[in-house]
Backbone as a ProteinNet text record, in pm:
[ID]
protein_1_A
[PRIMARY]
MSSYSLHQDDYYVVLQPELPEEILTKEELLEKLLVLLQTFPDSSPHELEKFNDLTEKALFLRDNFCQWNIEPGQYFQWYAIRLEN
[TERTIARY]
7191.6	7324.7	7415.9	7492.5	7581.7	7711.8	7769.2	7900.7	8004.6	8101.1	8198.7	8336.3	8431.2	8569.8	8653.3	8732.9	8818.7	8914	8953.1	9049.2	8987.3	8858.9	8797.4	8811.2	8846.1	8863.9	8995.5	9003.1	9120.9	9218.8	9195.4	9283.2	9328.6	9449.5	9508.4	9574.8	9564.1	9643.4	9769.7	9884.9	10014.5	10083.1	10133.3	10201.2	10342.8	10436.5	10575.7	10629.6	10723.9	10777.9	10836.7	10807.6	10864.1	10827.4	10727.1	10679.1	10530.2	10482.6	10338.4	10263.3	10139.5	10060.8	10037.6	10028.4	10003.6	9876.4	9810.1	9697	9742.3	9741.5	9788.5	9679.6	9686.3	9599	9653.9	9576	9621.7	9752.1	9758.7	9876.1	9997.4	9976.6	10086.7	10139.8	10050.1	10092.8	10171.9	10126	10197.7	10338.1	10351.4	10483.1	10573.6	10518.5	10597.4	10641.7	10553.5	10590.3	10698.1	10690	10793.9	10930.1	10934.1	11060.6	11113	11023.7	11066	11115.6	11050.9	11096.1	11234.3	11260.9	11393	11498.3	11458.4	11550.8	11581	11481.2	11494.4	11454.6	11523.3	11480.8	11491.1	11579.9	11598.8	11501.1	11422.8	11331	11185.5	11161.4	11022.6	10963.1	10833.1	10768.3	10794.8	10810.8	10844.8	10735.5	10612.8	10504.1	10528.1	10615.7	10643.5	10744	10806.7	10908.9	10854.9	10725	10667.5	10656.1	10677.4	10668	10807	10825.7	10952.4	10949.1	10832.2	10816.1	10795.5	10868.9	10860.5	10721.7	10658.2	10523.9	10424	10436.2	10348.3	10367.6	10491.4	10519.3	10452.3	10467.4	10409.8	10257.1	10196.8	10051	10002.2	10070.1	10031.1	10046.9	10155.8	10181.1	10071.2	10039.9	9937.1	9800.4	9764.8	9630.3	9611.4	9719.6	9708.5	9771.4	9835.9	9899.6	9855.9	9884.6	9863.2	9982.9	10083.9	10205.1	10322.6	10434.2	10560	10663.5	10715.9	10823.4	10954.6	11001.9	11116.5	11245.6	11264.9	11379.6	11342.9	11421.9	11384.9	11359.1	11242.6	11206	11154.7	11156.1	11105.8	10998.4	10881.8	10770.2	10702.5	10620.8	10541.5	10401.9	10303.8	10165.4	10077	9974.6	9877.7	9739.9	9642.5	9504.5	9414.7	9329.3	9234	9135.4	9103.6	9008.6	8906.7	8796.4	8692.2	8687.1	8709.5	8698.7	8556.2	8497.1	8360.1	8360.9	8266.7	8255.1	8181.2
9990.7	10041.7	9924.3	9937.5	9828.3	9835.3	9719.6	9719.1	9741.9	9824.8	9864.1	9867.6	9806.2	9810.6	9876.1	9974.2	10040.9	9943.5	9839.8	9745.7	9652.3	9664.2	9585.1	9654.5	9782.1	9853.9	9813.9	9841	9797.8	9909.9	10029.8	10142.9	10210.4	10264.5	10334.6	10461.5	10567	10685.7	10670.1	10698.4	10680.9	10816.8	10847	10973.9	10948.5	11024.3	11021.4	11163.4	11198.3	11333.8	11369	11491.2	11549.6	11475.8	11389.6	11321.2	11349.4	11354.6	11372.3	11248.9	11268.3	11152.8	11059.3	10930.9	10828.4	10754.1	10702	10611.6	10475.7	10377.9	10243.7	10140.7	10032.4	9919.1	9844.4	9752.1	9667.6	9597.1	9545.9	9470.4	9562.1	9682.8	9777.7	9822.5	9845.2	9882.6	9768.6	9646.9	9531.7	9524.2	9543.8	9542.4	9651.5	9771.6	9882.6	9852.8	9794.7	9758.9	9650.3	9556.1	9452.1	9514.7	9609.5	9677.7	9753.4	9824.7	9899.8	9807.2	9694.6	9598.7	9543.1	9524.7	9476.9	9586.2	9709.7	9822.6	9868.3	9864.2	9911.5	9801.9	9687.8	9576.1	9605.1	9693.1	9719.3	9821.4	9884.5	9986.4	9942	9816.5	9770.3	9761.6	9779.6	9772.5	9638.3	9643	9520.7	9414.1	9454.1	9357.1	9259.3	9293.2	9206.8	9097.6	9103.5	9005	8862.9	8848.6	8714.2	8643.4	8716.2	8657.5	8632.3	8516.6	8486.5	8524.9	8512.9	8537.4	8686.6	8740.6	8882.6	8922.1	8835.6	8865.6	8871.9	8782.4	8787.1	8917.9	8962	9088.8	9204.1	9205.5	9313.3	9312.8	9195.5	9185	9235.2	9194.2	9237.4	9389.3	9440.7	9584.3	9659.5	9613.9	9679.2	9678.4	9566.1	9548.7	9596.2	9623.4	9658.6	9791.7	9855.7	9984.4	10083.1	10209.6	10308.7	10402	10381	10461.2	10379.9	10401.2	10339	10450.2	10476.5	10574.1	10502.9	10518.7	10442.7	10488.3	10617.1	10676.1	10820.6	10891.4	11030.1	11113.9	11174.2	11258.8	11184.5	11053.3	10974.2	10878.6	10890.9	10805.1	10758.4	10658.9	10604.6	10585.3	10657.7	10649.4	10597.9	10521.4	10473.8	10467.9	10505.2	10507.6	10447.2	10357	10298.3	10405.3	10402.5	10498.3	10426.5	10490.1	10437.4	10528.5	10473.6	10549.5	10536.3	10649.5	10647.5	10657.7	10589.4	10592.5	10714.3
10412.1	10389.9	10356.6	10252.5	10213	10291.2	10315.6	10379.9	10271.7	10301.5	10201.6	10265.4	10201.5	10245.5	10137.1	10175.3	10076.2	10009.9	10080.6	10025	9921.1	9895.9	9790.7	9655.6	9655.3	9529.9	9465.7	9338.7	9264.6	9234.8	9289.1	9260.5	9388.8	9382.2	9495.4	9445.8	9526.1	9499.7	9583.5	9521.8	9586.4	9594.8	9714.3	9738.9	9786.7	9729.7	9771.5	9766.4	9855.4	9854.6	9718	9675	9553.7	9424.6	9429.4	9309.6	9293.7	9169.6	9151.7	9199.3	9241.9	9285.9	9168	9200.1	9099.4	9134.4	9034.3	9055	9003.1	9093.4	9060	9085.2	9011.1	9038.4	9159.7	9211.6	9323.7	9288.6	9166.3	9122.2	9106.8	9053.2	9037.2	9172.8	9268	9402.8	9465.3	9448.7	9502.1	9443.4	9314.3	9249.1	9305	9324	9378.3	9520.6	9601.7	9738.7	9739.7	9648.3	9638.5	9610.1	9518	9484.5	9606.1	9675.1	9793.2	9904.3	9922.9	10024.4	9990.2	9862.6	9821.4	9835.3	9808.5	9812.3	9954.6	10040.8	10179.3	10278.2	10277.8	10363	10512.5	10552.4	10695.3	10752.2	10664.8	10715.9	10713.7	10680.4	10673.8	10814.3	10826	10957.4	11026.5	11157.4	11231.8	11222.7	11192.6	11178.6	11063.5	10973.1	10858	10889.5	11005.2	11042.6	11049.8	11071.6	11083.7	10949.2	10839.5	10706.1	10648.4	10587.7	10521.4	10374	10313.5	10171.1	10144.3	10048.4	10016.3	9966.6	9889.7	9840	9955.2	10052.1	10169.3	10246	10257.2	10324.5	10250.9	10119.9	10040.1	10047.4	10042.1	10053.1	10189	10295.7	10429.9	10441.9	10390.6	10394	10317.6	10197.2	10115.5	10184.3	10243.4	10296.5	10440	10511.3	10653	10691.1	10598.8	10624.5	10517.3	10538.2	10432.8	10423.1	10507.8	10500.6	10549.8	10483.1	10524	10527.6	10646.2	10661.6	10631.9	10511.4	10463.1	10529.5	10534.7	10603.3	10633.1	10713.6	10746.7	10620.9	10617.3	10504.3	10382.7	10387.4	10275	10323.2	10263.9	10299.5	10171.5	10187.6	10077.9	10133.2	10078.2	10125.1	10013.3	10051.3	9953.6	10017.3	9938.1	9984.8	9877.4	9917	9824.1	9779.1	9651.7	9597.2	9509.9	9490.8	9401.9	9279.5	9163.7	9040.5	8989	8959.9	8910	8759.6	8697.8	8551.2	8504.4
[MASK]
+++++++++++++++++++++++++++++++++++++++++++++++++++++++++++++++++++++++++++++++++++++

């Protein structure tokens, strides 16, 4: 049996209220998380406080979480997926 980590894949499905699901690459998800961190700096998870650099925060968020509750009724979810050829 091979060892497999979802975070080794390069694609993520992204869910947000009232928006259609999106399929993003690792880099596109990172860019979206960077924008959200800039837009909602006070609602980021407290685990990100140890990082000073915004990119480090976004990377940690992408690789260690799958949901961010931005504000009441607004969330951002992402799940690693494997696209088959």
